[in-house]
N, C-alpha and C positions, 0 to 999 in steps of 0.2 A: 502494500500499500504506500503510496506517495504521503510525501509531508503534507503536502495542502490538504490532500485525503482526512490524513490522522486530524490537521487543525479543524476539517469540518467538523467528523463526530466530536471532538471536544467543544466545538461549538454549539453543535446540537444538544449535548449536556446541558450547558449554561441556557439554551434559548429556549428548547423545550422542556425540558425534565425540571429545570429550578424556576426559572421565570413565569412559566406555562401550570407549573405546580403537576404536571405529568409524571409520575412516579413509575407509573406502569411502564413505560417506556425504556427503563433501564435495563428489562428481560434482554431486550435486542441490542445494546448497546455494551454490555460486558461480558466479558469471559466467564465461563462457568468456574472458573477459580480465580475469579479475580480476588485482590488481596487491599486491603485497607491499612496504611501503614499508620494511622493515626485512627483510631474508630472511637466513635463514642461512646459513653458509658453502654450499654448492654447490647451495642452491635453486633449482630451475627455477622457471618462471613459469606462471601461469596455475593452473587446480584442480589439475593433476598436481605444480607444484609445493606447493600447500598441503597437499594428502596427503601428500607426501614431508616437509614440515616436521612435520606431525603424524605419521608415524611416528618419525620420529627423535624426537619430545619423548615421544612414548609408552614407545619403546624403552629410551630413557636413563635417565627418570626415575620410570616407575610415577606417572604425577602423578593428583592428586586438586584440582580447581579448585572455589573455593566462590564464587558471584558476591554480592559486598558491596554492588555497586550497581549498577543498571541503568538508565541514561538516555538516553531520544530524543529527539528534535526533526528535524523534515524527514528527510531521508533520511540521518543519522548517529545511531549508537546507541553509545552512551558505556559501557564495564563496568572498574567496579575489581573487581578481583578478588584473593583469596588461592589459593597454590599450595603445596600440600604434597606432600613427594612424598619419596623415597629414590633417590638415585643409585646405579642398577642397570644401566646401560649405557656403552657409548662414546659419549663427546661431545665433539665436535669436537676430537678427540684426547685426552680425557683418559679415562684408562681407570675403568673404574666404582670408586666408594670406599666403597660401601655405607653412607654415610651418608645421615640425612635432614635436611630442610631444609623452611622456610617462608618463603616470599620474597610481595611483593606486587606488582602489576603494575596497570597499565590499557591499554586496548586500545579503540583509537577504528575503528569502521565505517562503510563507507559502501554505502547500499543501491541497488541498480538492480532495479526490476524481480523485486522480492521474490527476490531472491538477494544476498551478499556480493560487492560489486564492488572495494571496497580496504579495507585495513590498516592501520594504524600502531599500533604496539606499543611501550610503553615499561616497563621492569622495573629492579631493581635489581640490575644482574648482577654486581656485586663481592659483594654481602652472598650471591648464590648460591655463588658460587666461594670464599669463606669459610666457609661452613657444609657445603661438602662437602669442604672442609680442604685444596683448592688453592691457595689465599691466605691467610696468615695473617692473623689479627683484629688489631687495634690496641686495645691497655688505654690508654684517655685519659689516667689517670693517671701512664704512665709515660713519655709521649708528650713 
């Protein structure tokens, strides 16, 4: 599969699955032995685990992902994104706060035979928790 096709696959994940909240599409996008290197608590394995992760995310945060950069080489695709949303549902034991947020993150995917095979994920979790009001923000001037 070409790097352009790999990028289209990952873009479909963000546009269709995340932004349109169509978690059921995951089964056709991921390999049967899909590996999540940063699972959320309780996330299962394979495509079913990825589907659960996406359902948790979309039910807790009403997300909107904007792809800022999409880079591919070989079997890897790197995405730098901005996630805006509102905390509307329970997440990791945190009841909904109704607060809006905007965070940035980077995902790396390994593509195998035209499907998502592995995923690594980095976000600023502290910033998310501060914006939804769970963790206090720190004023540098008073520190």
